[in-house]
Backbone of each chain as nested JSON, in Angstrom:
{
  "chains": [
    {"id": "A", "residues": [
      {"number": 1, "name": "UNK", "atoms": {"N": [24.74, 29.465, -5.263], "CA": [23.516, 29.819, -5.977], "C": [23.247, 28.799, -7.083]}},
      {"number": 2, "name": "UNK", "atoms": {"N": [22.04, 28.823, -7.583], "CA": [21.624, 27.85, -8.597], "C": [21.091, 28.572, -9.818]}},
      {"number": 3, "name": "UNK", "atoms": {"N": [21.076, 27.849, -10.918], "CA": [20.517, 28.385, -12.158], "C": [19.179, 27.701, -12.42]}},
      {"number": 4, "name": "UNK", "atoms": {"N": [18.198, 28.487, -12.853], "CA": [16.892, 27.906, -13.144], "C": [16.168, 28.68, -14.229]}},
      {"number": 5, "name": "UNK", "atoms": {"N": [15.007, 28.17, -14.59], "CA": [14.182, 28.838, -15.609], "C": [12.762, 28.961, -15.075]}},
      {"number": 6, "name": "UNK", "atoms": {"N": [12.207, 30.151, -15.187], "CA": [10.856, 30.387, -14.663], "C": [9.839, 29.666, -15.541]}},
      {"number": 7, "name": "UNK", "atoms": {"N": [9.073, 28.75, -14.937], "CA": [8.111, 27.966, -15.727], "C": [6.665, 28.242, -15.323]}},
      {"number": 8, "name": "UNK", "atoms": {"N": [6.454, 29.063, -14.326], "CA": [5.075, 29.331, -13.948], "C": [4.982, 30.053, -12.625]}},
      {"number": 9, "name": "UNK", "atoms": {"N": [3.779, 30.115, -12.103], "CA": [3.617, 30.778, -10.814], "C": [2.556, 30.095, -9.962]}},
      {"number": 10, "name": "UNK", "atoms": {"N": [2.591, 30.425, -8.684], "CA": [1.659, 29.847, -7.716], "C": [0.802, 30.975, -7.163]}},
      {"number": 11, "name": "UNK", "atoms": {"N": [-0.512, 30.774, -7.18], "CA": [-1.44, 31.756, -6.627], "C": [-1.945, 31.232, -5.287]}},
      {"number": 12, "name": "UNK", "atoms": {"N": [-1.89, 32.086, -4.279], "CA": [-2.239, 31.644, -2.936], "C": [-2.822, 32.804, -2.152]}},
      {"number": 13, "name": "UNK", "atoms": {"N": [-4.001, 32.579, -1.565], "CA": [-4.647, 33.63, -0.77], "C": [-4.327, 33.455, 0.708]}},
      {"number": 14, "name": "UNK", "atoms": {"N": [-4.483, 32.219, 1.185], "CA": [-4.201, 31.943, 2.595], "C": [-2.729, 31.595, 2.722]}},
      {"number": 15, "name": "UNK", "atoms": {"N": [-1.972, 32.447, 3.408], "CA": [-0.534, 32.216, 3.485], "C": [0.043, 32.882, 4.725]}},
      {"number": 16, "name": "UNK", "atoms": {"N": [1.278, 32.523, 5.029], "CA": [2.02, 33.149, 6.115], "C": [2.159, 34.639, 5.808]}},
      {"number": 17, "name": "UNK", "atoms": {"N": [2.079, 35.467, 6.86], "CA": [2.111, 36.929, 6.684], "C": [3.294, 37.407, 5.849]}},
      {"number": 18, "name": "UNK", "atoms": {"N": [4.419, 36.725, 5.975], "CA": [5.615, 37.154, 5.242], "C": [5.373, 37.223, 3.738]}},
      {"number": 19, "name": "UNK", "atoms": {"N": [4.538, 36.305, 3.214], "CA": [4.365, 36.197, 1.765], "C": [3.338, 37.184, 1.211]}},
      {"number": 20, "name": "UNK", "atoms": {"N": [2.743, 37.993, 2.096], "CA": [1.774, 38.996, 1.653], "C": [2.441, 39.932, 0.632]}},
      {"number": 21, "name": "UNK", "atoms": {"N": [1.887, 39.986, -0.574], "CA": [2.433, 40.876, -1.607], "C": [3.63, 40.321, -2.363]}},
      {"number": 22, "name": "UNK", "atoms": {"N": [4.072, 39.112, -2.004], "CA": [5.21, 38.504, -2.702], "C": [4.721, 37.659, -3.875]}},
      {"number": 23, "name": "UNK", "atoms": {"N": [5.436, 37.726, -4.989], "CA": [5.142, 36.811, -6.101], "C": [5.814, 35.477, -5.819]}},
      {"number": 24, "name": "UNK", "atoms": {"N": [5.112, 34.403, -6.13], "CA": [5.687, 33.065, -5.974], "C": [5.87, 32.463, -7.362]}},
      {"number": 25, "name": "UNK", "atoms": {"N": [7.116, 32.211, -7.739], "CA": [7.384, 31.695, -9.078], "C": [7.863, 30.243, -9.007]}},
      {"number": 26, "name": "UNK", "atoms": {"N": [7.377, 29.449, -9.954], "CA": [7.856, 28.062, -10.098], "C": [9.094, 28.108, -10.982]}},
      {"number": 27, "name": "UNK", "atoms": {"N": [10.195, 27.572, -10.47], "CA": [11.452, 27.626, -11.217], "C": [11.998, 26.211, -11.418]}},
      {"number": 28, "name": "UNK", "atoms": {"N": [12.167, 25.853, -12.675], "CA": [12.791, 24.574, -13.031], "C": [14.301, 24.725, -12.903]}},
      {"number": 29, "name": "UNK", "atoms": {"N": [14.937, 23.816, -12.177], "CA": [16.395, 23.883, -12.034], "C": [17.064, 23.397, -13.315]}},
      {"number": 30, "name": "UNK", "atoms": {"N": [18.156, 24.065, -13.661], "CA": [18.836, 23.807, -14.928], "C": [20.32, 23.596, -14.654]}},
      {"number": 31, "name": "UNK", "atoms": {"N": [20.91, 22.598, -15.302], "CA": [22.349, 22.383, -15.197], "C": [22.904, 22.16, -16.593]}},
      {"number": 32, "name": "UNK", "atoms": {"N": [23.901, 22.952, -16.956], "CA": [24.526, 22.81, -18.265], "C": [23.496, 22.882, -19.392]}},
      {"number": 33, "name": "UNK", "atoms": {"N": [22.532, 23.75, -19.246], "CA": [21.517, 23.939, -20.273], "C": [20.392, 22.92, -20.254]}},
      {"number": 34, "name": "UNK", "atoms": {"N": [20.513, 21.897, -19.406], "CA": [19.496, 20.833, -19.372], "C": [18.669, 20.932, -18.095]}},
      {"number": 35, "name": "UNK", "atoms": {"N": [17.363, 20.692, -18.231], "CA": [16.521, 20.595, -17.037], "C": [16.951, 19.365, -16.254]}},
      {"number": 36, "name": "UNK", "atoms": {"N": [16.938, 19.454, -14.956], "CA": [17.088, 18.227, -14.201], "C": [15.975, 18.107, -13.189]}},
      {"number": 37, "name": "UNK", "atoms": {"N": [15.93, 16.972, -12.539], "CA": [14.8, 16.625, -11.711], "C": [14.704, 17.556, -10.51]}},
      {"number": 38, "name": "UNK", "atoms": {"N": [13.887, 18.541, -10.581], "CA": [13.728, 19.402, -9.426], "C": [13.211, 20.774, -9.799]}},
      {"number": 39, "name": "UNK", "atoms": {"N": [12.494, 21.36, -8.869], "CA": [11.988, 22.715, -9.056], "C": [11.985, 23.377, -7.69]}},
      {"number": 40, "name": "UNK", "atoms": {"N": [11.863, 24.678, -7.68], "CA": [11.727, 25.405, -6.426], "C": [10.633, 26.437, -6.589]}},
      {"number": 41, "name": "UNK", "atoms": {"N": [9.863, 26.655, -5.531], "CA": [8.961, 27.803, -5.51], "C": [9.759, 28.929, -4.871]}},
      {"number": 42, "name": "UNK", "atoms": {"N": [9.949, 30.018, -5.62], "CA": [10.831, 31.096, -5.168], "C": [10.057, 32.406, -5.049]}},
      {"number": 43, "name": "UNK", "atoms": {"N": [10.514, 33.263, -4.165], "CA": [10.097, 34.654, -4.232], "C": [11.07, 35.36, -5.167]}},
      {"number": 44, "name": "UNK", "atoms": {"N": [10.79, 36.617, -5.478], "CA": [11.535, 37.291, -6.535], "C": [11.808, 38.732, -6.124]}},
      {"number": 45, "name": "UNK", "atoms": {"N": [13.073, 39.132, -6.151], "CA": [13.382, 40.528, -5.807], "C": [13.874, 41.323, -7.021]}},
      {"number": 46, "name": "UNK", "atoms": {"N": [13.856, 40.709, -8.207], "CA": [14.38, 41.411, -9.389], "C": [13.352, 41.592, -10.509]}},
      {"number": 47, "name": "UNK", "atoms": {"N": [12.159, 41.037, -10.356], "CA": [11.135, 41.189, -11.389], "C": [11.317, 40.248, -12.562]}},
      {"number": 48, "name": "UNK", "atoms": {"N": [11.616, 38.997, -12.288], "CA": [11.808, 38.011, -13.356], "C": [10.472, 37.654, -14.001]}},
      {"number": 49, "name": "UNK", "atoms": {"N": [10.537, 37.322, -15.293], "CA": [9.318, 36.978, -16.013], "C": [9.344, 35.54, -16.481]}},
      {"number": 50, "name": "UNK", "atoms": {"N": [8.21, 35.116, -17.058], "CA": [8.07, 33.75, -17.521], "C": [9.145, 33.401, -18.545]}},
      {"number": 51, "name": "UNK", "atoms": {"N": [9.687, 32.211, -18.421], "CA": [10.671, 31.656, -19.354], "C": [12.07, 32.274, -19.237]}},
      {"number": 52, "name": "UNK", "atoms": {"N": [12.271, 33.182, -18.298], "CA": [13.601, 33.766, -18.147], "C": [14.521, 32.837, -17.364]}},
      {"number": 53, "name": "UNK", "atoms": {"N": [15.794, 32.855, -17.72], "CA": [16.792, 32.095, -16.967], "C": [17.246, 32.963, -15.803]}},
      {"number": 54, "name": "UNK", "atoms": {"N": [17.233, 32.39, -14.622], "CA": [17.437, 33.209, -13.426], "C": [18.485, 32.601, -12.494]}},
      {"number": 55, "name": "UNK", "atoms": {"N": [18.992, 33.469, -11.642], "CA": [19.936, 33.073, -10.608], "C": [19.153, 32.953, -9.299]}},
      {"number": 56, "name": "UNK", "atoms": {"N": [19.26, 31.785, -8.666], "CA": [18.484, 31.535, -7.452], "C": [19.418, 31.431, -6.253]}},
      {"number": 57, "name": "UNK", "atoms": {"N": [19.109, 32.204, -5.253], "CA": [19.782, 32.053, -3.968], "C": [18.99, 31.009, -3.191]}},
      {"number": 58, "name": "UNK", "atoms": {"N": [19.639, 29.952, -2.741], "CA": [18.928, 28.878, -2.052], "C": [19.589, 28.602, -0.706]}},
      {"number": 59, "name": "UNK", "atoms": {"N": [19.555, 29.605, 0.135], "CA": [20.16, 29.47, 1.469], "C": [19.43, 30.42, 2.404]}},
      {"number": 60, "name": "UNK", "atoms": {"N": [18.999, 29.899, 3.547], "CA": [18.084, 30.63, 4.408], "C": [18.633, 31.919, 4.999]}},
      {"number": 61, "name": "UNK", "atoms": {"N": [19.841, 31.854, 5.544], "CA": [20.388, 33.026, 6.227], "C": [20.557, 34.201, 5.262]}},
      {"number": 62, "name": "UNK", "atoms": {"N": [21.052, 33.913, 4.061], "CA": [21.217, 34.966, 3.051], "C": [19.864, 35.509, 2.609]}},
      {"number": 63, "name": "UNK", "atoms": {"N": [18.883, 34.61, 2.489], "CA": [17.547, 35.04, 2.081], "C": [16.947, 35.978, 3.125]}},
      {"number": 64, "name": "UNK", "atoms": {"N": [17.13, 35.646, 4.389], "CA": [16.599, 36.51, 5.451], "C": [17.297, 37.874, 5.433]}},
      {"number": 65, "name": "UNK", "atoms": {"N": [18.588, 37.855, 5.106], "CA": [19.335, 39.114, 5.02], "C": [18.791, 40.003, 3.902]}},
      {"number": 66, "name": "UNK", "atoms": {"N": [18.467, 39.401, 2.765], "CA": [17.911, 40.162, 1.639], "C": [16.649, 40.901, 2.068]}},
      {"number": 67, "name": "UNK", "atoms": {"N": [15.781, 40.198, 2.774], "CA": [14.516, 40.808, 3.173], "C": [14.638, 41.636, 4.447]}},
      {"number": 68, "name": "UNK", "atoms": {"N": [15.75, 41.468, 5.154], "CA": [15.95, 42.223, 6.386], "C": [14.957, 41.842, 7.472]}},
      {"number": 69, "name": "UNK", "atoms": {"N": [14.428, 40.621, 7.383], "CA": [13.465, 40.148, 8.39], "C": [14.047, 38.881, 9.003]}},
      {"number": 70, "name": "UNK", "atoms": {"N": [14.364, 38.96, 10.272], "CA": [15.076, 37.866, 10.929], "C": [14.248, 36.584, 10.971]}},
      {"number": 71, "name": "UNK", "atoms": {"N": [12.926, 36.734, 10.997], "CA": [12.078, 35.548, 11.136], "C": [11.427, 35.13, 9.822]}},
      {"number": 72, "name": "UNK", "atoms": {"N": [11.917, 35.623, 8.69], "CA": [11.3, 35.288, 7.406], "C": [11.458, 33.802, 7.102]}},
      {"number": 73, "name": "UNK", "atoms": {"N": [10.337, 33.083, 6.851], "CA": [10.44, 31.652, 6.565], "C": [10.736, 31.412, 5.084]}},
      {"number": 74, "name": "UNK", "atoms": {"N": [11.864, 31.901, 4.628], "CA": [12.165, 31.863, 3.197], "C": [13.596, 31.423, 2.965]}},
      {"number": 75, "name": "UNK", "atoms": {"N": [13.786, 30.668, 1.894], "CA": [15.125, 30.182, 1.569], "C": [15.469, 30.399, 0.102]}},
      {"number": 76, "name": "UNK", "atoms": {"N": [14.495, 30.243, -0.791], "CA": [14.774, 30.31, -2.23], "C": [14.286, 31.636, -2.799]}},
      {"number": 77, "name": "UNK", "atoms": {"N": [15.218, 32.45, -3.272], "CA": [14.884, 33.778, -3.785], "C": [15.561, 33.977, -5.141]}},
      {"number": 78, "name": "UNK", "atoms": {"N": [14.805, 34.496, -6.107], "CA": [15.402, 34.856, -7.392], "C": [16.119, 36.188, -7.204]}},
      {"number": 79, "name": "UNK", "atoms": {"N": [17.445, 36.173, -7.402], "CA": [18.241, 37.373, -7.137], "C": [18.894, 37.926, -8.403]}},
      {"number": 80, "name": "UNK", "atoms": {"N": [18.671, 37.283, -9.539], "CA": [19.267, 37.806, -10.764], "C": [18.623, 37.213, -12.002]}},
      {"number": 81, "name": "UNK", "atoms": {"N": [18.698, 37.957, -13.095], "CA": [18.232, 37.449, -14.384], "C": [19.481, 37.232, -15.239]}},
      {"number": 82, "name": "UNK", "atoms": {"N": [19.653, 36.018, -15.728], "CA": [20.888, 35.654, -16.429], "C": [20.787, 35.998, -17.905]}},
      {"number": 83, "name": "UNK", "atoms": {"N": [21.797, 36.745, -18.385], "CA": [21.835, 37.088, -19.805], "C": [22.489, 35.97, -20.601]}},
      {"number": 84, "name": "UNK", "atoms": {"N": [23.576, 35.427, -20.051], "CA": [24.384, 34.506, -20.835], "C": [25.22, 33.635, -19.897]}},
      {"number": 85, "name": "UNK", "atoms": {"N": [25.451, 32.405, -20.29], "CA": [26.314, 31.51, -19.505], "C": [27.383, 30.936, -20.44]}},
      {"number": 86, "name": "UNK", "atoms": {"N": [28.627, 31.05, -20.028], "CA": [29.705, 30.394, -20.783], "C": [30.234, 29.257, -19.943]}},
      {"number": 87, "name": "UNK", "atoms": {"N": [30.17, 28.066, -20.464], "CA": [30.707, 26.935, -19.727], "C": [31.789, 26.275, -20.558]}},
      {"number": 88, "name": "UNK", "atoms": {"N": [32.93, 25.991, -19.927], "CA": [34.027, 25.357, -20.644], "C": [33.667, 23.911, -20.964]}},
      {"number": 89, "name": "UNK", "atoms": {"N": [34.087, 23.452, -22.132], "CA": [33.912, 22.034, -22.456], "C": [34.824, 21.213, -21.561]}},
      {"number": 90, "name": "UNK", "atoms": {"N": [34.306, 20.134, -21.029], "CA": [35.161, 19.27, -20.196], "C": [35.15, 17.845, -20.74]}}
    ]},
    {"id": "B", "residues": [
      {"number": 1, "name": "UNK", "atoms": {"N": [10.92, 26.403, -1.535], "CA": [9.65, 25.816, -1.126], "C": [9.226, 24.78, -2.136]}},
      {"number": 2, "name": "UNK", "atoms": {"N": [8.364, 23.905, -1.683], "CA": [7.908, 22.811, -2.513], "C": [6.396, 22.668, -2.372]}},
      {"number": 3, "name": "UNK", "atoms": {"N": [5.781, 22.086, -3.395], "CA": [4.354, 21.812, -3.327], "C": [4.108, 20.511, -2.567]}},
      {"number": 4, "name": "UNK", "atoms": {"N": [2.96, 20.42, -1.92], "CA": [2.617, 19.187, -1.223], "C": [1.111, 19.039, -1.115]}},
      {"number": 5, "name": "UNK", "atoms": {"N": [0.689, 17.82, -0.784], "CA": [-0.74, 17.539, -0.599], "C": [-0.938, 17.012, 0.815]}},
      {"number": 6, "name": "UNK", "atoms": {"N": [-1.91, 17.577, 1.521], "CA": [-2.18, 17.116, 2.885], "C": [-2.866, 15.748, 2.826]}},
      {"number": 7, "name": "UNK", "atoms": {"N": [-2.268, 14.77, 3.482], "CA": [-2.764, 13.394, 3.409], "C": [-3.275, 12.884, 4.753]}},
      {"number": 8, "name": "UNK", "atoms": {"N": [-3.339, 13.738, 5.761], "CA": [-3.824, 13.28, 7.044], "C": [-3.258, 14.117, 8.168]}},
      {"number": 9, "name": "UNK", "atoms": {"N": [-3.519, 13.678, 9.389], "CA": [-3.031, 14.46, 10.517], "C": [-2.422, 13.549, 11.566]}},
      {"number": 10, "name": "UNK", "atoms": {"N": [-1.678, 14.147, 12.457], "CA": [-1.005, 13.404, 13.519], "C": [-1.425, 14.008, 14.848]}},
      {"number": 11, "name": "UNK", "atoms": {"N": [-1.821, 13.152, 15.784], "CA": [-2.156, 13.631, 17.119], "C": [-1.09, 13.132, 18.084]}},
      {"number": 12, "name": "UNK", "atoms": {"N": [-0.512, 14.023, 18.849], "CA": [0.498, 13.64, 19.831], "C": [0.229, 14.404, 21.118]}},
      {"number": 13, "name": "UNK", "atoms": {"N": [-0.056, 13.683, 22.171], "CA": [-0.336, 14.342, 23.452], "C": [0.965, 14.685, 24.157]}},
      {"number": 14, "name": "UNK", "atoms": {"N": [1.874, 13.732, 24.175], "CA": [3.167, 13.964, 24.819], "C": [4.124, 14.525, 23.771]}},
      {"number": 15, "name": "UNK", "atoms": {"N": [4.537, 15.755, 23.96], "CA": [5.444, 16.384, 22.991], "C": [6.197, 17.517, 23.667]}},
      {"number": 16, "name": "UNK", "atoms": {"N": [7.174, 18.051, 22.953], "CA": [7.934, 19.18, 23.467], "C": [6.965, 20.324, 23.799]}},
      {"number": 17, "name": "UNK", "atoms": {"N": [7.128, 20.97, 24.968], "CA": [6.196, 22.043, 25.358], "C": [6.08, 23.151, 24.317]}},
      {"number": 18, "name": "UNK", "atoms": {"N": [7.125, 23.391, 23.576], "CA": [7.089, 24.458, 22.554], "C": [6.153, 24.109, 21.405]}},
      {"number": 19, "name": "UNK", "atoms": {"N": [5.758, 22.824, 21.31], "CA": [4.874, 22.406, 20.21], "C": [3.412, 22.404, 20.627]}},
      {"number": 20, "name": "UNK", "atoms": {"N": [3.126, 22.87, 21.828], "CA": [1.761, 22.878, 22.348], "C": [0.834, 23.669, 21.413]}},
      {"number": 21, "name": "UNK", "atoms": {"N": [-0.318, 23.068, 21.079], "CA": [-1.309, 23.765, 20.259], "C": [-1.029, 23.74, 18.774]}},
      {"number": 22, "name": "UNK", "atoms": {"N": [0.028, 23.1, 18.385], "CA": [0.426, 23.078, 16.978], "C": [-0.353, 22.004, 16.218]}},
      {"number": 23, "name": "UNK", "atoms": {"N": [-0.852, 22.328, 15.04], "CA": [-1.512, 21.316, 14.211], "C": [-0.467, 20.613, 13.354]}},
      {"number": 24, "name": "UNK", "atoms": {"N": [-0.423, 19.282, 13.452], "CA": [0.57, 18.505, 12.71], "C": [-0.128, 17.714, 11.606]}},
      {"number": 25, "name": "UNK", "atoms": {"N": [0.318, 17.915, 10.369], "CA": [-0.334, 17.271, 9.226], "C": [0.668, 16.423, 8.452]}},
      {"number": 26, "name": "UNK", "atoms": {"N": [0.152, 15.339, 7.866], "CA": [0.987, 14.501, 7.005], "C": [0.953, 15.093, 5.601]}},
      {"number": 27, "name": "UNK", "atoms": {"N": [2.12, 15.36, 5.057], "CA": [2.213, 16.023, 3.753], "C": [3.001, 15.155, 2.767]}},
      {"number": 28, "name": "UNK", "atoms": {"N": [2.389, 14.901, 1.626], "CA": [3.073, 14.209, 0.54], "C": [3.688, 15.258, -0.392]}},
      {"number": 29, "name": "UNK", "atoms": {"N": [5.022, 15.289, -0.514], "CA": [5.648, 16.228, -1.458], "C": [5.245, 15.894, -2.902]}},
      {"number": 30, "name": "UNK", "atoms": {"N": [5.12, 16.929, -3.735], "CA": [4.689, 16.754, -5.126], "C": [5.723, 17.334, -6.083]}},
      {"number": 31, "name": "UNK", "atoms": {"N": [5.746, 16.791, -7.3], "CA": [6.605, 17.395, -8.324], "C": [5.835, 18.506, -9.035]}},
      {"number": 32, "name": "UNK", "atoms": {"N": [6.442, 19.084, -10.081], "CA": [5.814, 20.262, -10.706], "C": [4.515, 19.93, -11.438]}},
      {"number": 33, "name": "UNK", "atoms": {"N": [4.298, 18.633, -11.764], "CA": [3.027, 18.261, -12.391], "C": [2.054, 17.678, -11.358]}},
      {"number": 34, "name": "UNK", "atoms": {"N": [2.345, 17.926, -10.097], "CA": [1.506, 17.544, -8.956], "C": [1.421, 16.036, -8.753]}},
      {"number": 35, "name": "UNK", "atoms": {"N": [2.414, 15.299, -9.229], "CA": [2.5, 13.868, -8.95], "C": [3.315, 13.672, -7.672]}},
      {"number": 36, "name": "UNK", "atoms": {"N": [2.99, 12.603, -6.941], "CA": [3.71, 12.315, -5.695], "C": [5.192, 12.128, -5.98]}},
      {"number": 37, "name": "UNK", "atoms": {"N": [6.032, 12.63, -5.085], "CA": [7.466, 12.39, -5.202], "C": [8.053, 12.278, -3.792]}},
      {"number": 38, "name": "UNK", "atoms": {"N": [8.8, 11.224, -3.546], "CA": [9.461, 11.052, -2.252], "C": [8.506, 10.619, -1.147]}},
      {"number": 39, "name": "UNK", "atoms": {"N": [9.025, 10.639, 0.053], "CA": [8.294, 10.148, 1.218], "C": [7.482, 11.27, 1.864]}},
      {"number": 40, "name": "UNK", "atoms": {"N": [6.399, 10.882, 2.536], "CA": [5.598, 11.855, 3.281], "C": [6.397, 12.413, 4.466]}},
      {"number": 41, "name": "UNK", "atoms": {"N": [6.068, 13.623, 4.86], "CA": [6.664, 14.232, 6.048], "C": [5.536, 14.714, 6.961]}},
      {"number": 42, "name": "UNK", "atoms": {"N": [5.869, 14.918, 8.22], "CA": [4.916, 15.543, 9.139], "C": [5.285, 17.017, 9.222]}},
      {"number": 43, "name": "UNK", "atoms": {"N": [4.317, 17.866, 8.903], "CA": [4.584, 19.306, 8.875], "C": [3.649, 20.028, 9.842]}},
      {"number": 44, "name": "UNK", "atoms": {"N": [4.157, 21.048, 10.483], "CA": [3.311, 21.904, 11.313], "C": [2.577, 22.881, 10.398]}},
      {"number": 45, "name": "UNK", "atoms": {"N": [1.372, 23.266, 10.777], "CA": [0.561, 24.146, 9.921], "C": [0.69, 25.595, 10.394]}},
      {"number": 46, "name": "UNK", "atoms": {"N": [1.496, 26.372, 9.678], "CA": [1.74, 27.756, 10.087], "C": [0.616, 28.697, 9.666]}},
      {"number": 47, "name": "UNK", "atoms": {"N": [-0.318, 28.227, 8.824], "CA": [-1.423, 29.096, 8.402], "C": [-2.733, 28.74, 9.125]}},
      {"number": 48, "name": "UNK", "atoms": {"N": [-2.707, 27.646, 9.906], "CA": [-3.818, 27.238, 10.765], "C": [-5.1, 26.877, 10.015]}},
      {"number": 49, "name": "UNK", "atoms": {"N": [-5.061, 26.808, 8.698], "CA": [-6.305, 26.535, 7.967], "C": [-6.182, 25.379, 6.997]}},
      {"number": 50, "name": "UNK", "atoms": {"N": [-5.046, 24.691, 6.997], "CA": [-4.864, 23.579, 6.065], "C": [-5.63, 22.364, 6.553]}},
      {"number": 51, "name": "UNK", "atoms": {"N": [-6.097, 21.546, 5.608], "CA": [-6.821, 20.337, 5.975], "C": [-6.642, 19.255, 4.936]}},
      {"number": 52, "name": "UNK", "atoms": {"N": [-7.269, 18.116, 5.194], "CA": [-7.136, 16.956, 4.307], "C": [-7.387, 17.307, 2.847]}},
      {"number": 53, "name": "UNK", "atoms": {"N": [-6.49, 16.86, 1.992], "CA": [-6.647, 17.03, 0.556], "C": [-6.169, 18.354, 0.018]}},
      {"number": 54, "name": "UNK", "atoms": {"N": [-5.84, 19.303, 0.883], "CA": [-5.426, 20.627, 0.4], "C": [-4.088, 20.56, -0.323]}},
      {"number": 55, "name": "UNK", "atoms": {"N": [-3.995, 21.347, -1.405], "CA": [-2.718, 21.562, -2.083], "C": [-2.047, 22.742, -1.379]}},
      {"number": 56, "name": "UNK", "atoms": {"N": [-0.836, 22.514, -0.895], "CA": [-0.163, 23.523, -0.067], "C": [1.281, 23.707, -0.546]}},
      {"number": 57, "name": "UNK", "atoms": {"N": [1.967, 24.706, -0.005], "CA": [3.411, 24.743, -0.171], "C": [4.039, 24.836, 1.211]}},
      {"number": 58, "name": "UNK", "atoms": {"N": [5.237, 24.256, 1.321], "CA": [5.847, 24.15, 2.642], "C": [7.332, 24.461, 2.586]}},
      {"number": 59, "name": "UNK", "atoms": {"N": [7.854, 24.818, 3.738], "CA": [9.291, 25.052, 3.882], "C": [9.862, 23.996, 4.827]}},
      {"number": 60, "name": "UNK", "atoms": {"N": [11.174, 23.846, 4.806], "CA": [11.826, 22.846, 5.64], "C": [12.928, 23.491, 6.472]}},
      {"number": 61, "name": "UNK", "atoms": {"N": [13.496, 22.697, 7.33], "CA": [14.638, 23.058, 8.186], "C": [14.398, 24.337, 8.993]}},
      {"number": 62, "name": "UNK", "atoms": {"N": [15.398, 25.2, 9.101], "CA": [15.265, 26.376, 9.962], "C": [14.113, 27.282, 9.547]}},
      {"number": 63, "name": "UNK", "atoms": {"N": [13.865, 27.337, 8.224], "CA": [12.769, 28.179, 7.735], "C": [11.434, 27.736, 8.339]}},
      {"number": 64, "name": "UNK", "atoms": {"N": [11.295, 26.424, 8.553], "CA": [10.064, 25.91, 9.159], "C": [9.95, 26.394, 10.602]}},
      {"number": 65, "name": "UNK", "atoms": {"N": [11.061, 26.35, 11.315], "CA": [11.05, 26.807, 12.709], "C": [10.717, 28.288, 12.787]}},
      {"number": 66, "name": "UNK", "atoms": {"N": [11.187, 29.071, 11.808], "CA": [10.921, 30.514, 11.785], "C": [9.472, 30.83, 11.435]}},
      {"number": 67, "name": "UNK", "atoms": {"N": [8.812, 29.913, 10.734], "CA": [7.445, 30.177, 10.26], "C": [6.423, 30.143, 11.382]}},
      {"number": 68, "name": "UNK", "atoms": {"N": [6.761, 29.474, 12.474], "CA": [5.775, 29.272, 13.529], "C": [5.742, 30.446, 14.51]}},
      {"number": 69, "name": "UNK", "atoms": {"N": [4.638, 30.555, 15.254], "CA": [4.491, 31.54, 16.326], "C": [4.256, 30.8, 17.64]}},
      {"number": 70, "name": "UNK", "atoms": {"N": [5.029, 30.945, 18.699], "CA": [6.264, 31.729, 18.715], "C": [7.297, 31.131, 17.773]}},
      {"number": 71, "name": "UNK", "atoms": {"N": [8.224, 31.958, 17.321], "CA": [9.157, 31.496, 16.315], "C": [10.27, 30.653, 16.931]}},
      {"number": 72, "name": "UNK", "atoms": {"N": [10.888, 29.921, 16.033], "CA": [12.023, 29.068, 16.352], "C": [11.678, 27.966, 17.356]}},
      {"number": 73, "name": "UNK", "atoms": {"N": [10.656, 27.208, 17.0], "CA": [10.253, 26.045, 17.785], "C": [10.794, 24.787, 17.096]}},
      {"number": 74, "name": "UNK", "atoms": {"N": [10.78, 23.649, 17.797], "CA": [11.389, 22.456, 17.208], "C": [10.52, 21.755, 16.161]}},
      {"number": 75, "name": "UNK", "atoms": {"N": [10.419, 22.337, 14.966], "CA": [9.788, 21.641, 13.836], "C": [10.736, 21.726, 12.638]}},
      {"number": 76, "name": "UNK", "atoms": {"N": [10.631, 20.753, 11.726], "CA": [11.522, 20.787, 10.562], "C": [10.795, 20.901, 9.231]}},
      {"number": 77, "name": "UNK", "atoms": {"N": [9.456, 20.887, 9.271], "CA": [8.676, 21.187, 8.061], "C": [7.471, 22.014, 8.495]}},
      {"number": 78, "name": "UNK", "atoms": {"N": [7.131, 23.028, 7.715], "CA": [5.961, 23.85, 8.048], "C": [5.23, 24.256, 6.775]}},
      {"number": 79, "name": "UNK", "atoms": {"N": [3.893, 24.158, 6.847], "CA": [3.045, 24.621, 5.744], "C": [2.929, 26.135, 5.855]}},
      {"number": 80, "name": "UNK", "atoms": {"N": [3.301, 26.865, 4.79], "CA": [3.259, 28.333, 4.864], "C": [2.238, 28.944, 3.903]}},
      {"number": 81, "name": "UNK", "atoms": {"N": [1.52, 28.106, 3.137], "CA": [0.481, 28.663, 2.28], "C": [-0.385, 27.574, 1.672]}},
      {"number": 82, "name": "UNK", "atoms": {"N": [-1.642, 27.945, 1.378], "CA": [-2.561, 27.046, 0.671], "C": [-2.666, 27.54, -0.766]}},
      {"number": 83, "name": "UNK", "atoms": {"N": [-2.525, 26.613, -1.709], "CA": [-2.481, 26.978, -3.128], "C": [-3.895, 27.117, -3.692]}},
      {"number": 84, "name": "UNK", "atoms": {"N": [-4.166, 28.248, -4.345], "CA": [-5.422, 28.397, -5.088], "C": [-5.254, 27.828, -6.491]}},
      {"number": 85, "name": "UNK", "atoms": {"N": [-4.078, 28.117, -7.06], "CA": [-3.868, 27.767, -8.465], "C": [-2.375, 27.666, -8.751]}},
      {"number": 86, "name": "UNK", "atoms": {"N": [-1.996, 26.632, -9.507], "CA": [-0.62, 26.534, -9.99], "C": [-0.675, 26.643, -11.503]}},
      {"number": 87, "name": "UNK", "atoms": {"N": [0.087, 27.575, -12.033], "CA": [0.103, 27.781, -13.479], "C": [1.501, 27.443, -13.98]}},
      {"number": 88, "name": "UNK", "atoms": {"N": [1.654, 26.235, -14.533], "CA": [2.974, 25.803, -15.006], "C": [2.894, 25.479, -16.49]}},
      {"number": 89, "name": "UNK", "atoms": {"N": [3.842, 26.023, -17.242], "CA": [3.909, 25.701, -18.667], "C": [4.369, 24.256, -18.826]}},
      {"number": 90, "name": "UNK", "atoms": {"N": [3.824, 23.518, -19.764], "CA": [4.233, 22.128, -19.956], "C": [5.69, 22.024, -20.426]}}
    ]}
  ]
}
């Protein structure tokens, strides 16, 4: 899984049937507290809000399992809201 | 998923039978500020309404194959939505 921060959302009317009723959030990927080059458009199963630090599942088979739809064209899903991260100094 | 801009189309008469009737578009991947990033890809249009200049979002790998009807055809990128609006905090 990956750590990210919600930076916005995507509005879309014409879309694949799977995304009907799904929120699409723009998530900036974060490593060690720093943004790095990359973002993901994610669906959300936990109700994450703007600027929250989140846990992202970024693997297709697990994502399909979450939704219980074998043909879901989805890979990146917000599966948790992070309260705190402790990282050891190296 | 990632944002992209439709930059053209590809016509192929000789192709895998499973790709029959599929619209193939050239997609330039974009970063979160909608600037070009990386190389263009050829993506199948799973929403059937994408066209030149459209801002879209797309999936890759197995998720792309799952997005098409019939599902699980030999494609590695698929457009799954047309963007009305992207709202990203600076």
